[in-house]
C-alpha distance (Angstrom), angle and dihedral (degrees) to the residues before:
residue distance angle dihedral
M1 . . .
N2 3.84 . .
E3 3.78 90.7 .
F4 3.83 89.9 49.1
K5 3.85 91.6 51.0
R6 3.79 92.4 46.9
L7 3.74 91.4 55.0
L8 3.83 93.1 47.9
R9 3.74 95.8 44.6
P10 3.86 98.9 91.2
L11 3.80 90.4 52.3
R12 3.81 90.2 48.0
I13 3.76 90.9 55.0
K14 3.80 90.4 50.4
L15 3.77 90.3 50.3
F16 3.77 90.4 50.5
L17 3.83 91.1 52.3
E18 3.82 91.8 48.4
S19 3.83 90.8 51.9
Y20 3.85 91.3 46.9
I21 3.81 92.3 51.5
N22 3.82 90.6 51.8
R23 3.81 93.3 48.6
F24 3.82 93.0 44.0
F25 3.79 95.2 58.5
L26 3.78 90.2 45.0
V27 3.77 96.4 48.0
G28 3.79 91.9 38.7
S29 3.79 92.1 54.3
I30 3.81 89.3 53.6
F31 3.82 94.2 50.5
I32 3.80 92.0 46.4
L33 3.81 88.9 52.9
I34 3.76 89.2 52.7
S35 3.74 89.8 47.2
I36 3.86 90.3 54.2
I37 3.73 89.1 54.2
F38 3.81 90.8 52.0
E39 3.81 91.1 45.3
I40 3.80 90.9 53.5
I41 3.83 91.5 48.3
S42 3.84 89.4 49.4
K43 3.81 89.9 59.7
F44 3.82 87.5 67.3
V45 3.78 103.7 27.1
T46 3.76 128.3 40.0
M47 3.81 111.7 -112.1
P48 3.82 107.9 -171.0
Y49 3.83 93.6 -177.3
K50 3.80 95.8 46.4
N51 3.80 95.3 117.1
I52 3.84 91.2 50.5
I53 3.76 89.8 52.3
Y54 3.75 92.2 50.8
N55 3.78 93.8 47.7
S56 3.89 87.9 50.5
F57 3.84 89.1 52.9
L58 3.79 90.7 49.6
I59 3.80 91.9 51.8
L60 3.79 90.6 45.9
S61 3.80 90.8 49.9
F62 3.85 88.6 63.6
A63 3.83 98.4 34.7
V64 3.82 102.0 45.2
P65 3.85 95.0 56.8
F66 3.79 89.4 50.0
F67 3.80 93.0 55.2
I68 3.84 90.5 44.7
V69 3.84 91.3 53.9
I70 3.83 92.1 44.9
F71 3.77 99.5 46.4
R72 3.81 108.0 17.9
D73 3.81 108.0 27.3
R74 3.70 93.1 33.5
I75 3.75 111.8 -178.3
D76 3.82 104.5 -144.3
Y77 3.86 129.2 170.7
F78 3.78 92.4 -96.0
K79 3.85 91.0 61.4
T80 3.82 87.9 43.3
A81 3.78 92.3 53.0
R82 3.82 91.0 49.8
K83 3.80 89.9 51.1
C84 3.79 89.3 53.3
D85 3.86 90.4 53.9
F86 3.86 88.3 53.1
L87 3.75 87.3 64.6
G88 3.84 90.4 67.5
Y89 3.77 105.5 -82.5
N90 3.83 97.3 124.0
E91 3.76 98.1 -127.1
R92 3.77 94.4 -52.9
F93 3.80 94.6 132.7
I94 3.79 98.7 43.8
T95 3.84 89.6 47.8
S96 3.83 91.7 49.1
Y97 3.80 89.2 47.8
E98 3.79 92.8 52.6
I99 3.83 91.0 47.0
L100 3.77 92.0 52.7
C101 3.79 91.2 47.8
K102 3.86 90.8 59.0
D103 3.82 116.5 111.8
S104 3.80 93.6 -149.0
N105 3.78 126.6 70.6
I106 3.78 115.9 -79.4
S107 3.84 121.3 -122.4
D108 3.75 125.6 -118.8
I109 3.85 91.4 -101.1
E110 3.81 92.1 50.2
S111 3.83 89.5 47.6
K112 3.78 90.3 53.0
V113 3.85 91.3 49.2
V114 3.85 88.9 53.1
S115 3.79 93.0 46.7
D116 3.78 91.3 49.8
T117 3.83 91.7 51.0
L118 3.85 92.1 48.9
A119 3.80 89.9 49.9
I120 3.87 89.5 53.9
A121 3.81 92.2 47.4
K122 3.78 90.3 50.9
S123 3.76 97.0 47.3
E124 3.84 96.1 43.7
D125 3.79 126.4 51.0
I126 3.82 95.9 -133.4
S127 3.77 95.5 -177.8
K128 3.85 90.8 59.7
K129 3.79 90.2 51.7
Y130 3.83 89.6 56.8
R131 3.80 115.1 79.6
I132 3.76 120.7 -159.6
T133 3.81 112.2 -117.6
L134 3.81 112.6 -140.3
P135 3.82 118.4 -145.8
K136 3.82 97.8 -117.2
K137 3.77 95.5 -178.2
L138 3.75 93.5 48.1
I139 3.83 91.1 49.1
L140 3.78 90.5 50.2
I141 3.78 91.9 49.5
F142 3.82 91.1 46.0
T143 3.82 91.7 50.6
V144 3.83 93.6 49.2
I145 3.87 91.8 48.2
L146 3.81 90.5 47.9
I147 3.78 92.8 51.2
C148 3.85 88.6 50.0
F149 3.74 90.0 52.1
F150 3.84 94.2 53.8
T151 3.81 89.8 43.9
V152 3.73 92.0 55.1
G153 3.80 90.0 45.9
F154 3.79 91.4 59.1
V155 3.82 92.1 53.3
K156 3.76 110.7 104.4
P157 3.87 113.1 -115.1
Y158 3.73 116.3 -102.8
G159 3.84 110.2 -89.4
K160 3.85 91.1 8.4
E161 3.76 110.7 172.6
D162 3.83 114.4 -148.0
F163 3.79 93.1 -136.3
E164 3.76 95.6 137.6
I165 3.80 90.6 77.9
L166 3.85 87.6 58.4
I167 3.83 91.2 61.4
N168 3.78 98.1 34.1
N169 3.82 92.2 110.9
Q170 3.86 90.9 53.1
L171 3.89 92.2 47.0
E172 3.82 89.3 51.8
A173 3.80 89.6 48.8
I174 3.80 88.9 52.8
D175 3.83 89.3 52.1
E176 3.82 88.9 52.0
E177 3.81 90.9 51.6
I178 3.81 89.2 51.8
S179 3.87 89.9 50.2
K180 3.79 90.3 51.7
A181 3.85 91.1 48.5
E182 3.82 89.7 51.9
K183 3.79 89.0 58.3
N184 3.76 94.1 47.2
E185 3.84 109.2 98.5
L186 3.81 91.1 -164.0
I187 3.83 90.8 67.6
S188 3.72 115.6 81.8
K189 3.80 124.5 -132.7
E190 3.77 91.3 -117.0
E191 3.78 92.5 52.4
L192 3.74 91.8 47.7
K193 3.79 93.7 46.1
A194 3.83 91.5 53.5
V195 3.82 91.1 52.5
K196 3.77 92.6 46.5
E197 3.81 92.2 52.3
Q198 3.77 90.2 53.3
I199 3.80 92.5 51.8
K200 3.83 90.6 44.6
D201 3.81 90.2 53.6
L202 3.80 89.3 46.1
K203 3.79 93.2 55.1
K204 3.80 91.3 47.2
E205 3.85 91.8 51.5
L206 3.80 91.4 47.1
K207 3.76 89.7 51.7
N208 3.78 92.3 50.6
S209 3.79 92.8 43.8
V210 3.86 115.6 106.1
K211 3.80 101.7 -174.5
K212 3.81 130.6 43.6
E213 3.75 88.3 -120.4
Q214 3.87 89.2 61.7
G215 3.76 89.1 48.9
L216 3.81 90.7 52.4
E217 3.80 89.7 50.8
S218 3.82 90.3 51.6
L219 3.77 90.8 50.1
E220 3.80 91.5 48.0
K221 3.77 91.4 49.5
A222 3.79 93.4 50.0
E223 3.86 89.7 47.4
Q224 3.83 90.9 54.5
E225 3.78 93.9 45.0
L226 3.82 91.1 50.6
K227 3.78 89.9 49.1
K228 3.80 89.0 56.2
L229 3.71 89.6 53.0
E230 3.83 89.1 49.6
K231 3.81 91.1 54.4
E232 3.81 91.3 47.5
S233 3.74 91.4 54.7
Y234 3.79 92.2 68.7
D235 3.74 117.1 105.2
S236 3.82 107.4 -108.2
N237 3.79 94.6 -134.8
A238 3.82 94.0 48.4
K239 3.80 89.9 47.3
K240 3.81 92.4 52.5
I241 3.80 90.4 49.2
S242 3.76 92.4 48.8
D243 3.83 95.2 45.4
T244 3.80 92.7 48.9
L245 3.83 97.5 45.1
S246 3.78 93.1 43.8
K247 3.90 88.4 68.1
N248 3.79 90.4 65.8
S249 3.80 118.0 70.9
N250 3.82 90.1 -148.5
T251 3.79 92.9 57.3
K252 3.81 100.1 31.6
R253 3.80 95.8 100.6
L254 3.80 90.8 53.9
A255 3.83 89.7 47.3
D256 3.79 92.2 52.7
T257 3.82 90.7 48.4
I258 3.81 90.4 52.5
K259 3.78 92.9 45.4
N260 3.78 92.5 52.9
G261 3.81 91.0 48.8
D262 3.80 89.5 -122.6
S263 3.81 95.2 161.9
S264 3.83 91.9 168.9
N265 3.77 92.1 64.4
I266 3.74 102.0 36.0
E267 3.81 93.9 88.5
R268 3.77 90.9 51.1
E269 3.81 93.4 49.2
I270 3.84 90.9 50.3
S271 3.78 89.9 50.0
N272 3.78 91.2 48.9
L273 3.83 90.5 49.2
I274 3.78 92.8 53.6
E275 3.83 89.9 46.8
D276 3.80 89.5 50.2
T277 3.75 92.2 52.9
K278 3.80 89.3 68.7
G279 3.79 88.7 71.3
M280 3.78 97.4 39.4
S281 3.77 126.2 104.2
D282 3.72 121.6 -114.6
G283 3.82 90.7 -106.0
E284 3.91 92.3 55.1
K285 3.81 90.9 49.6
D286 3.74 92.2 47.1
E287 3.83 89.7 52.1
I288 3.81 90.3 53.7
L289 3.79 92.0 46.0
S290 3.82 90.7 50.5
D291 3.80 90.6 52.6
L292 3.81 91.6 50.0
E293 3.83 90.2 48.1
N294 3.84 91.5 52.1
L295 3.82 89.8 48.1
K296 3.81 91.8 55.9
D297 3.73 89.3 61.2
E298 3.81 94.3 45.3
V299 3.84 102.6 46.8
S300 3.81 118.5 83.1
S301 3.85 101.0 -153.4
D302 3.79 117.4 89.5
E303 3.77 89.6 -152.1
I304 3.81 91.0 58.1
K305 3.76 91.7 46.5
D306 3.84 88.9 54.1
V307 3.76 95.0 51.9
L308 3.80 91.0 45.4
E309 3.73 88.0 56.5
E310 3.78 91.3 50.8
L311 3.85 89.7 47.0
S312 3.82 89.2 51.8
N313 3.89 89.9 53.4
A314 3.80 90.1 48.7
V315 3.79 93.2 50.8
S316 3.77 91.2 46.5
S317 3.81 92.6 51.0
S318 3.81 95.5 34.8
S319 3.86 88.1 -132.6
I320 3.79 136.9 90.5
S321 3.77 133.5 -175.5
D322 3.79 123.0 -126.8
S323 3.85 92.9 -114.1
S324 3.80 91.7 50.2
L325 3.80 91.5 45.6
K326 3.83 92.0 53.2
K327 3.82 92.2 45.5
I328 3.80 93.8 51.2
S329 3.79 94.8 43.2
G330 3.80 91.6 44.0
S331 3.81 95.3 53.7
I332 3.87 93.9 43.5
S333 3.83 90.8 44.7
K334 3.75 91.4 51.5
A335 3.78 91.2 53.3
S336 3.82 96.7 42.1
S337 3.82 94.9 46.8
K338 3.83 91.4 54.5
G339 3.81 108.0 114.2
N340 3.76 94.5 13.8
S341 3.79 91.6 126.2
I342 3.82 95.9 52.6
R343 3.82 90.8 42.5
K344 3.80 90.1 54.7
A345 3.77 91.5 48.2
I346 3.82 91.4 49.5
K347 3.84 91.7 48.3
D348 3.83 90.6 50.5
I349 3.82 90.4 49.3
N350 3.84 91.0 46.4
N351 3.78 90.2 50.3
D352 3.83 88.4 54.6
I353 3.80 89.9 48.0
S354 3.79 89.1 50.2
K355 3.76 91.0 51.9
A356 3.87 88.4 50.3
K357 3.80 90.1 52.0
N358 3.84 90.8 49.4
Q359 3.81 89.0 49.5
L360 3.77 92.8 53.7
S361 3.77 93.1 41.9
D362 3.86 90.5 52.8
K363 3.78 91.1 50.8
N364 3.78 90.4 47.8
N365 3.82 89.2 55.2
E366 3.88 100.6 36.9
N367 3.77 93.4 101.4
T368 3.87 94.7 43.2
S369 3.77 112.6 110.3
N370 3.78 117.6 -115.7
N371 3.77 102.1 -117.5
S372 3.82 94.3 -169.2
G373 3.87 90.4 64.2
N374 3.78 128.1 -161.3
G375 3.84 99.2 -100.2
Q376 3.86 95.2 -75.6
D377 3.79 127.2 86.6
N378 3.86 86.9 -11.7
N379 3.69 136.5 56.4
G380 3.79 118.6 -41.2
K381 3.72 122.1 -132.3
G382 3.81 131.0 -130.8
S383 3.73 138.7 168.8
G384 3.78 136.4 -150.5
N385 3.73 145.1 161.1
G386 3.71 129.3 -116.4
G387 3.77 138.3 177.2
Q388 3.80 138.6 -136.7
N389 3.76 91.8 33.1
V390 3.87 94.2 -58.0
G391 3.79 118.3 110.9
S392 3.81 125.3 -164.8
S393 3.77 130.9 -174.0
S394 3.72 144.5 151.4
G395 3.82 133.2 -146.2
S396 3.67 139.6 175.1
G397 3.79 137.7 -151.7
T398 3.78 141.3 165.6
S399 3.83 112.5 -85.3
G400 3.72 91.9 -10.2
N401 3.76 147.3 85.6
G402 3.78 126.0 -94.4
R403 3.82 118.8 -107.6
G404 3.72 131.4 -177.9
Q405 3.73 145.9 151.9
G406 3.79 133.7 -131.8
E407 3.75 134.5 -155.4
G408 3.81 124.7 -144.9
N409 3.74 131.2 -164.3
H410 3.82 91.4 -101.5
E411 3.81 91.1 -148.7
E412 3.76 92.5 156.0
I413 3.79 135.6 -2.2
Y414 3.80 136.3 178.2
T415 3.77 120.8 -96.5
R416 3.80 120.1 -132.2
D417 3.76 114.8 -91.9
A418 3.75 112.2 170.3
I419 3.82 97.5 164.4
N420 3.76 112.4 144.7
K421 3.85 87.0 -0.8
N422 3.86 91.1 -104.9
D423 3.73 116.8 177.2
T424 3.81 124.4 -111.0
D425 3.76 118.4 -157.0
I426 3.81 115.3 -139.7
D427 3.87 125.6 -175.7
I428 3.80 113.8 -145.1
E429 3.80 111.8 -161.8
G430 3.78 117.7 -147.6
Q431 3.82 129.6 -146.4
E432 3.79 126.1 -106.0
N433 3.78 111.1 -95.3
S434 3.82 128.2 -148.7
G435 3.86 90.2 -86.5
G436 3.76 92.2 56.7
D437 3.82 94.8 -109.5
I438 3.80 124.0 134.6
S439 3.78 120.7 -155.8
A440 3.80 123.4 -155.4
T441 3.83 126.8 -170.2
N442 3.80 127.7 -158.4
E443 3.80 110.2 -149.3
S444 3.79 129.2 -170.5
T445 3.77 117.0 -150.1
I446 3.78 130.3 -162.7
G447 3.80 111.6 -108.3
N448 3.79 137.8 20.6
A449 3.75 119.5 -68.9
G450 3.82 91.0 -114.3
E451 3.76 122.1 -154.3
S452 3.78 127.7 -39.4
K453 3.77 113.6 -106.8
P454 3.85 138.0 164.3
Y455 3.82 110.8 -79.9
S456 3.84 92.9 -121.4
E457 3.89 91.7 58.4
V458 3.77 94.1 49.5
Y459 3.76 91.9 43.1
N460 3.82 91.2 53.6
E461 3.81 91.8 49.3
Y462 3.86 92.2 53.3
R463 3.81 91.7 43.9
Q464 3.77 93.3 50.5
E465 3.83 91.3 47.4
A466 3.81 90.9 50.9
M467 3.84 94.2 48.2
Q468 3.86 91.6 48.9
S469 3.82 90.3 47.3
M470 3.86 89.7 55.8
D471 3.78 90.8 51.7
R472 3.76 93.5 49.6
N473 3.77 98.8 43.6
N474 3.83 135.6 52.5
I475 3.80 95.7 -101.8
P476 3.87 112.3 170.9
Y477 3.75 113.8 -112.8
G478 3.88 92.9 -119.2
M479 3.85 89.2 54.2
R480 3.77 90.6 49.9
D481 3.78 90.0 59.7
L482 3.78 91.0 49.3
V483 3.85 92.5 52.8
T484 3.85 91.5 47.4
D485 3.75 92.1 48.5
Y486 3.78 91.8 48.9
F487 3.81 93.5 56.9
S488 3.77 90.8 40.7
K489 3.78 89.1 57.9
L490 3.74 90.1 49.2
E491 3.82 90.1 56.8
E492 3.84 91.0 56.6
C-alpha cells in the first residue's frame, strides 16, 4: 500500500491544487461582493476600520478555501485512484486500491492485478498526463466583480468635501521634514520609523474623511500621537533630573535648561547655582542636597550617579573647580541632548499640522458672520480710560450697540481663593443711559475673593500655572501659541 500511495502522491497534490483554485474563485467572489456592499456604505457613513476589514476579507479569501479542501473536499487516495482510471486505465487503479485495503490475504490473481497496476504507475508519469481544469466561468465572474469593486472605490463619497487641496502645502511641508529627518544621522531608524507610521496613518485617515471636521479630528489625533513620541524621546535619566530639580525654586532654572536640552547653557546654570548657594540658608542647601541624594538612587547610569555626587559636594562646599564643572555639565548635557534631533523634527511636523488645522478651521468659518461688526450695521466700538481697576467707555455705530473697553491702573487685585467654594458678592454699577436710568447688577462668584496683591505678582502666578499646565497636558501647538499670546498682551 505504501508503494501504491507514493506513486499516486504527485497526482493527489495536483488534484488538491485544482480543488483549491475552484474554491478560491468561488469564496473570493463572495468576499468581494461583501466588500462592494461595505464600500457603498462607506460612501455615506464614515468607516474608520474599513481597510482592516478589507485586509481581513483578503486573508479569509485565501484561508477559507484551504480549510474547505482539507476538511470538506478531502482529496484522499480513493478519489486519486478514480481520477487515474479516468485517464483510460479501465478501473485498474481503483480495483488495486480496494484490493490493498482488504484485511484478509489477497489471492494470486489479485496480487498480479496490483503488480500490473504498480508497473504502469512506475513506467508512466500519471500526474503529467492529468491537466488541471480551470473554472472559466468562476474566473470570469470573479474578474467582473473585482472590476466593480475598484469602480465603486473610485467613486467620490457622498458629500465629500475637497478639503485636502486646502492643506496640500502643509502636507508637502511635512514630507519635506520627513526627508530632512531621513538625512539626519542623529535620528535612529526606530525613531524615524515611528514618525513615518504616524504620518502614513494621518494621510490614510484624511483620505477616508468625508467632512472637514473629520479631517480636523485626524490632524488632532496625529498631533497628539507625535507629541507622545516627542515625550518618549527624552533620556530617562535627564528627565528624572529635570523633574526633580524643577520642584525646587533654587534649581528650577537648571531643570528647565536640562529639559530643553540646552547643552550650551547647562554649564553656566550649574555655575550660577553653585554661586547662589553662597547666599542660601542651611535649610535651602539641605533641600537641594536631599534632592540630589534621591536622584542618585533613581538614575540608572553610573556616570550620572558620579556627577550627581560631585554636584552634591559642590553644593555643600559652595565651590566647584573648572574640571569638575566641565565633567558634570558634559555628562548631563550628553544625556539631555539625546533625542534633540527627533524632537526638533517632530515639533516642525507638528507646526505644519497646526497650520493645516488652522487652514481647515478658517475655511469652516469663512461664511460665518462677524458679530462684532465694523461700526456699521453691527456693534460700534469705543474706547475709554478708567482708574482704580474700573474702566468706562462709550461707542456708537449704525444699527448697533456701543461697545468699549477700559484700562485701570491695576495697582492691586485679588488672588483666586476657591477654597470651600464660598460665594463672594460683587456689585457691578451700570452707566446712565439716554433716559436717565442707571442699572446695577449684583453678581455672585464662585470662590472667596482671596488676598489683595500687586497685579504683577498675581499675573506671574497665573502665567506660570498656565505654562506648567501646557507642559503637563497634551495641548495642541496652535493652542499653545494662543495662550502665550494672551499673556504677552497682558504684559503690554
